[in-house]
C-alpha angles and dihedrals in degrees: 000000000000134000083232118213130156135213087201116044133183098246125202123203127218093255092060096053106124107211103167099076097047136090105239107240115244117174117230128197123319111270102174140013147155118207096183094223097146124123122281114281097016119133125253113276106273091205088064106031145030132190136251103215125193145031100275103120123110105235094088090247114176100213130093110220112224136184092225125123086233085077106024121032142122115265096210093242097090097278140101112227120211102193131197115207134187118232136040112242091164095053097239116182120225128191088265096046134271106012118253096199145022130211144147142268124181132184144177095220107145090008108062126003128158140188111222126344143107115301116188138168134181108219141172109204131205124237138214136089112307097020112126116174119181143184112192150149127234129197098206143302097289094088130219094002092070095044142235134232116197108202096180134007123162129180112223095227091054101040093162094068127074120197125214116193144163126200134195142136108329095005108069135115108008091000095060117138110240149084141236129235127208121215131203095239128030112275087226092069094074148355119288136180122246120190149159129204107208125191137149107310094351138084119179125192126212137191115194090343097308120116113232105161141021135184133202133174087268088062090066093059095221100329123127118280106221101171099104106092135063119297130192131221128251131184119186146157111213125191118215127334137150094295105045095028123219125309115267135207093283094056111108122213140235098042128168139208105216117208115196093183147333115217133181131194126191119243111256104223096180095050092046091051092051091054098052 
């Protein structure tokens, strides 16, 4: 299973957005959230999150994901910090040999999963070559058949560009369906909100409340639409990999991805139907 990302994406323009076949997304009530208001140094809420641990993913990433508060902990200022660190004091082994870095990857699989709705997080990302923060949804462990929705991915050496991508059977890796959006200032300078509104046959991406990309079955050009079952949430900070490349001499460690909150609303089927 990959944290799939693509340097080359199948990009759709606004004029190609097909609206007529899609259920207009209308957020319903909040159904799940984490505000990360715990004391500094405390671990993530185990009733809401669990950990992926290890270095077993296929993107040639360099980090070892741990469940330690050295890598995932509240900062006492209303944020969760996922921190990438250089070094390997615990002797972790990676696919390439002794691990060079540690970091964190948390997910709601088996705890909270939802079909459709509005998924949003307010995040301040790190920057620097090799940094790869992500906020995404995954449809199960049978990847890519069960689908993936990348709400936010940013490469640390291009911090003024956010990537939005979806993956499924026949459109994964470099063939993912998505776009990238440039911003005036680096996204690492401040907190920003990243979100998707997901409803039957439609996924819409937002940055700071402004829509910048949407996908429907027509976007897949005959490939299978697999975004019609529950997905879970993942937050992680990868180091290195085929897409971002390895850190260089200018990359500073430690670095943290700060998450102010994650909030999920249900999809309001009745309201959406009334608006069509």
